[in-house]
C-alpha positions in Angstrom: -11.1 -13.9 21.9 -9.1 -12.8 18.9 -9.6 -8.9 17.9 -10.4 -8.3 14.4 -8.4 -5.3 13.0 -10.9 -3.1 11.2 -9.2 -1.7 8.3 -12.1 0.2 7.0 -12.8 2.0 10.2 -9.2 3.0 10.6 -8.9 4.1 7.0 -11.8 6.3 7.6 -10.4 7.7 10.6 -7.1 8.7 8.6 -9.1 10.2 5.5 -11.2 12.3 8.0 -8.0 13.6 9.6 -6.6 14.3 6.1 -10.0 16.2 5.1 -9.4 18.5 8.2 -5.8 19.2 7.3 -6.5 19.8 3.7 -9.3 22.3 4.9 -6.8 24.4 7.2 -4.4 24.4 4.4 -6.9 25.9 2.0 -7.7 28.6 4.5 -4.2 29.5 5.2 -2.4 29.3 2.0 -5.3 28.9 -0.7 -3.6 25.6 -1.7 -4.6 22.0 -1.1 -2.7 18.7 -2.0 -3.0 17.8 -5.6 -3.1 14.1 -6.9 -2.8 13.1 -10.8 -3.4 9.6 -11.4 -2.6 8.5 -15.4 -4.8 5.6 -16.4 -3.7 4.1 -19.8 -6.2 1.6 -21.6 -9.4 0.1 -20.8 -8.4 -2.4 -17.9 -11.9 -3.0 -16.0 -9.9 -3.4 -12.6 -7.8 -0.3 -13.0 -10.8 1.7 -13.8 -12.4 0.7 -10.7 -9.4 1.4 -8.8 -8.9 4.6 -10.2 -12.4 5.8 -9.6 -12.1 4.9 -6.1 -8.9 7.1 -5.9 -10.6 9.9 -7.4 -13.5 9.8 -5.2 -11.2 9.6 -2.0 -9.3 12.6 -3.2 -12.4 14.7 -3.7 -14.0 13.4 -0.3 -10.9 14.7 1.4 -11.0 18.0 -0.3 -7.7 17.4 -2.5 -7.3 18.3 -5.9 -7.8 15.3 -8.2 -6.9 14.7 -11.9 -7.7 11.6 -13.5 -5.7 11.7 -17.1 -7.1 8.8 -19.3 -4.9 8.0 -22.1 -5.8 5.3 -24.9 -4.3 1.7 -25.0 -2.4 2.6 -27.9 -0.2 5.4 -26.0 3.7 4.9 -26.7 6.3 5.1 -23.8 7.2 8.4 -25.1 3.9 9.8 -25.1 3.4 8.7 -21.5 6.7 10.0 -20.3 5.5 13.5 -21.8 2.6 13.3 -19.8 4.4 12.6 -16.8 6.7 15.3 -17.4 3.9 17.8 -17.5 2.9 16.7 -14.1 6.3 16.8 -12.8 6.5 20.5 -13.7 3.0 21.3 -12.3 3.3 23.0 -9.0 -0.3 22.2 -8.1 0.2 18.3 -8.4 2.1 17.0 -5.5 1.4 13.4 -6.3 1.5 11.4 -9.4 0.6 8.0 -9.9 0.6 5.9 -13.0 -1.9 2.9 -12.6 -0.6 -0.5 -13.3 -0.6 -2.8 -15.2 0.3 -0.8 -18.5 -0.1 -1.8 -22.0 2.9 -4.2 -23.1 4.1 -1.8 -25.6 5.1 0.7 -22.7 8.4 0.4 -20.9 6.9 0.5 -17.2 10.5 0.9 -15.5 11.3 4.1 -17.6 7.9 5.4 -16.8 8.0 4.8 -13.0 11.4 6.1 -12.8 10.6 9.1 -14.5 8.2 10.5 -12.0 10.1 12.8 -9.6 11.0 11.0 -6.5 9.4 13.9 -4.2 6.0 13.3 -6.3 6.4 9.4 -6.3 3.3 8.7 -3.8 3.5 4.9 -4.9 6.9 4.8 -3.3 8.4 2.9 -6.4 11.2 5.3 -7.4 14.7 4.1 -6.7 15.5 7.0 -4.6 12.5 6.2 -2.1 13.2 2.7 -2.2 16.8 3.3 -1.2 15.7 5.9 1.5 13.4 3.4 3.0 16.1 0.7 3.0 18.5 2.9 4.7 16.1 3.8 7.4 15.6 7.3 6.3 12.3 9.0 6.0 10.6 8.4 2.4 7.4 8.1 0.5 6.9 4.5 1.3 4.6 2.0 -0.6 1.0 2.5 0.5 0.2 -1.1 1.3 3.0 -1.7 3.8 2.7 1.6 5.1 -0.9 1.1 6.0 -0.1 -2.2 7.9 2.4 -0.2 9.9 -0.4 2.2 11.0 -2.6 -0.8 11.8 0.3 -2.0 14.1 0.6 1.5 15.8 -3.3 1.8 16.1 -3.9 -1.3 17.9 -1.0 -1.1 20.2 1.0 -4.2 18.6 4.6 -4.2 19.8 7.1 -4.8 17.0 10.4 -4.4 18.8 12.2 -7.6 19.2 9.2 -9.7 17.6 9.9 -12.5 15.0 7.9 -11.5 11.8 7.4 -13.8 8.8 6.8 -11.9 5.7 5.3 -14.1 3.1 6.2 -12.6 -0.4 9.0 -10.4 -1.8 7.1 -8.3 -4.1 8.6 -4.6 -4.7 5.1 -3.3 -3.9 4.7 -5.2 -0.6 7.1 -7.9 0.7 10.3 -6.0 0.3 9.3 -2.8 1.5 7.2 -4.4 4.3 10.4 -6.0 5.6 12.1 -2.8 5.3 9.8 -1.0 7.7 9.5 -3.9 10.0 13.5 -3.9 10.3 13.3 -0.1 11.0 10.9 -0.8 13.9 13.4 -3.4 15.3 11.7 -6.6 14.4 13.5 -9.7 13.3 12.4 -10.4 9.7 12.3 -13.4 7.9 11.2 -13.1 4.1 9.6 -16.2 2.6 9.0 -16.8 -1.0 8.5 -19.6 -3.4 11.9 -21.3 -3.0 11.9 -20.9 0.6 12.0 -24.4 2.5 10.0 -25.3 5.8 7.6 -22.1 5.3 5.5 -23.9 7.9 8.1 -24.0 10.5 9.2 -20.6 10.0 5.4 -19.5 10.5 4.9 -21.4 13.6 8.0 -19.7 15.1 6.9 -16.2 14.3 4.9 -13.7 16.6 3.6 -12.0 13.4 2.7 -13.2 10.1 2.2 -10.9 7.2 1.0 -12.8 4.0 1.2 -11.4 0.8 2.0 -14.4 -1.4 -0.9 -14.2 -3.7 -2.6 -17.8 -2.9 -5.6 -18.0 -1.7 -6.0 -19.8 1.9 -2.3 -20.5 2.0 -1.8 -19.9 5.6 -3.5 -22.7 7.5 -4.0 -23.1 11.4 -1.2 -25.7 11.6 1.1 -22.9 10.4 0.0 -20.5 13.3 1.1 -20.4 16.7 -1.2 -19.6 19.7 -1.4 -15.8 19.9 0.1 -14.8 16.7 -0.8 -11.5 14.7 -1.9 -12.3 11.5 -2.0 -9.6 8.6 -3.4 -11.0 5.5 -2.5 -8.8 2.5 -3.8 -11.0 -0.3 -6.8 -10.5 -2.5 -8.0 -13.6 -4.3 -11.2 -14.5 -6.0 -12.6 -17.9 -5.5 -15.9 -18.8 -6.9 -16.8 -15.3 -7.0 -16.2 -14.5 -3.4 -13.0 -12.6 -2.2 -10.7 -14.5 0.1 -7.4 -13.7 1.5 -4.0 -15.5 1.7 -5.1 -16.6 5.1 -7.5 -19.2 5.9 -9.5 -16.8 8.1 -12.1 -19.5 9.5 -9.3 -21.7 10.3 -6.8 -19.4 11.9 -9.1 -17.1 13.5 -9.3 -18.8 17.0 -5.6 -19.1 17.2 -4.8 -15.5 16.7 -4.4 -12.7 19.0 -5.0 -10.1 16.2 -6.2 -10.8 12.5 -7.2 -8.7 9.5 -10.3 -9.8 7.5 -10.4 -9.9 3.8 -12.2 -7.8 2.6 -12.3 -4.9 5.1 -8.8 -5.3 6.5 -5.5 -4.0 4.8 -7.4 -3.2 1.5 -9.2 0.3 2.6 -5.7 1.2 4.0 -4.0 1.4 0.8 -5.9 4.5 -0.6 -5.9 6.3 2.8 -2.1 6.0 2.5 -2.0 7.1 -0.8 -3.7 10.3 0.5 -1.4 10.6 3.3 1.6 10.3 1.2 0.2 13.0 -1.1 -0.4 15.3 1.8 3.4 14.7 3.1 4.5 15.3 -0.5 2.6 18.5 -0.4 3.8 19.6 3.0 7.4 19.4 1.7 6.7 22.1 -0.8 6.6 24.9 2.0 
């Protein structure tokens, strides 16, 4: 019988541990980790994500700042706000919620966040450290997947892993973390030929390609580990990049959508914020 990887339960376990650590630091030093989230504009999905992040911070006993700016904000105005938090010693993590309005230079903004406060793991310094195998603030979703592997005792060393997707947020950093764990990684994307064959030869598949139910049973070998990072809305229902019902019986471990990888992302955001906080001592 396949094991369903419960991301919701694991994320709560992590958040409980972070809450205990924050309380210990408060008792010893009078300080707690601080996260500033900057939200520009009125994007409905972004507002939901920011509320969830703020709630998670408060529940963990972290300092939480939500800074809302109008959708008319310029790049320079946003850069000035980032600089304010760069120089605020009570803020250890800075997150600029994406997407940004069209008039803002996203790259300039993300690169302006100090690398030691870049809890999203998007700054070139953190990307570079990650890719040479050094300690870094890693992007939250792939970092959460690595914690799942560890928690469920899933061996990575020497395993063939297919990563479907090459985004800077998931695919590329996922590959870097897996390589560091001594896995043999194939990164597949829209131009890759014979994706089915690559997946069939893989012990582990990490699907982050953004296509609903893309991974089907005929692409999966018996006993494969299936990690579904995708979140797609199909007829008012959330589904992943994996045909869960079709693939389930062939997998040894599998993540559901929702309730799999998703909850881990915010847990790892808090974990990165604590990590950044601890480096200030």
